C-alpha positions as CSV (number, residue, x, y, z in Angstrom):
1,M,-10.9,-7.0,-11.7
2,I,-7.2,-6.5,-11.9
3,R,-5.1,-8.2,-9.5
4,K,-1.7,-6.3,-8.4
5,G,1.0,-7.3,-6.4
6,F,3.9,-5.1,-5.2
7,K,6.6,-5.1,-2.4
8,M,7.7,-2.2,-0.1
9,K,9.9,-2.0,2.8
10,L,9.9,-1.6,6.8
11,Y,12.5,0.4,8.8
12,D,13.8,-1.8,11.3
13,G,11.9,-2.1,14.5
14,M,8.8,-0.6,13.0
15,E,6.7,-3.3,12.4
16,A,4.5,-3.0,15.3
17,E,3.8,0.8,14.4
18,Y,3.2,0.0,10.9
19,E,0.5,-2.5,12.0
20,K,-1.0,0.0,14.7
21,R,-1.2,2.7,12.1
22,H,-3.0,0.3,9.5
23,N,-5.4,-1.0,12.3
24,E,-6.3,2.3,12.8
25,L,-6.7,3.2,9.2
26,W,-8.4,6.7,8.5
27,P,-12.1,6.3,7.3
28,E,-11.5,8.9,4.7
29,M,-8.3,6.8,3.5
30,A,-10.4,3.6,3.4
31,D,-13.2,5.7,1.5
32,M,-10.7,7.0,-1.0
33,I,-9.3,3.4,-1.9
34,H,-12.9,2.2,-2.6
35,E,-13.5,5.3,-4.5
36,Y,-10.6,4.6,-6.9
37,G,-11.9,1.1,-7.4
38,G,-9.6,-0.5,-4.9
39,H,-10.7,-3.8,-3.4
40,N,-9.9,-6.7,-1.3
41,Y,-6.3,-5.1,-0.2
42,T,-4.2,-6.9,1.9
43,I,-0.6,-6.4,3.4
44,Y,1.8,-9.2,4.4
45,W,5.0,-8.9,6.4
46,D,8.0,-11.2,6.1
47,K,9.6,-10.9,9.7
48,D,13.1,-12.2,8.4
49,T,13.5,-9.5,5.6
50,N,11.1,-6.6,6.8
51,I,9.7,-6.7,3.2
52,L,5.8,-5.8,3.0
53,F,4.1,-7.8,0.3
54,G,0.9,-5.8,-0.9
55,Y,-2.3,-7.4,-2.7
56,I,-5.1,-5.3,-4.1
57,E,-7.8,-5.7,-6.7
58,V,-8.5,-2.7,-8.8
59,E,-11.2,-2.1,-11.3
60,E,-9.2,0.2,-13.9
61,E,-5.3,0.7,-13.7
62,E,-6.0,4.6,-14.8
63,R,-8.5,5.2,-12.2
64,W,-6.4,3.5,-9.4
65,A,-3.3,5.6,-10.6
66,K,-5.1,8.6,-9.8
67,S,-5.6,7.9,-6.4
68,A,-2.0,8.9,-5.8
69,D,-2.5,12.4,-6.4
70,T,-5.4,13.0,-3.6
71,P,-4.6,15.1,-0.8
72,I,-5.4,12.3,1.8
73,N,-3.5,9.8,0.0
74,R,-0.5,12.4,0.4
75,K,-1.3,12.7,3.7
76,W,-1.0,9.2,4.5
77,W,2.2,9.0,2.5
78,D,3.7,11.7,5.0
79,F,2.2,9.9,7.8
80,M,3.9,6.5,7.0
81,A,7.2,8.0,5.9
82,P,8.9,7.4,9.4
83,V,8.3,3.7,9.3
84,M,9.0,2.7,5.7
85,E,11.5,3.4,2.9
86,T,9.9,6.2,0.8
87,N,10.9,8.5,-2.1
88,P,11.7,12.1,-2.1
89,D,7.9,12.7,-2.3
90,N,7.2,10.5,0.9
91,S,5.5,7.7,-1.7
92,P,6.5,4.3,-0.6
93,V,9.3,2.9,-2.4
94,C,7.0,0.2,-4.1
95,V,8.2,-2.4,-6.7
96,D,5.5,-4.3,-8.6
97,L,5.6,-7.6,-8.9
98,H,5.0,-9.8,-12.0
99,T,2.2,-12.6,-11.7
100,M,3.8,-15.9,-12.4
101,F,0.6,-18.0,-11.5
102,H,-3.0,-17.8,-10.7
103,L,-5.7,-20.2,-10.0
104,D,-9.3,-19.3,-9.1
């Protein structure tokens, strides 16, 4: 598995809505994540900065990258755009983080 960490940012006052939407994650979105090799997906929220820290394990980088172009993923991005910073295509502004330390 390849461990990936990244950060995103919520709009002010949108933490409850963001959490609600993820607690009600569409089954077809969860299926897509697994189909494209994503596992152990966790998102944390820093309430002082509204920064989200995401962690996911993926089987293959190339396969995981293809998940961005699926119709369900595009629909999810459109759904989430009102609550977080996004790019012009509604993909979340996402910054990959460099692993500084890992211990099994």
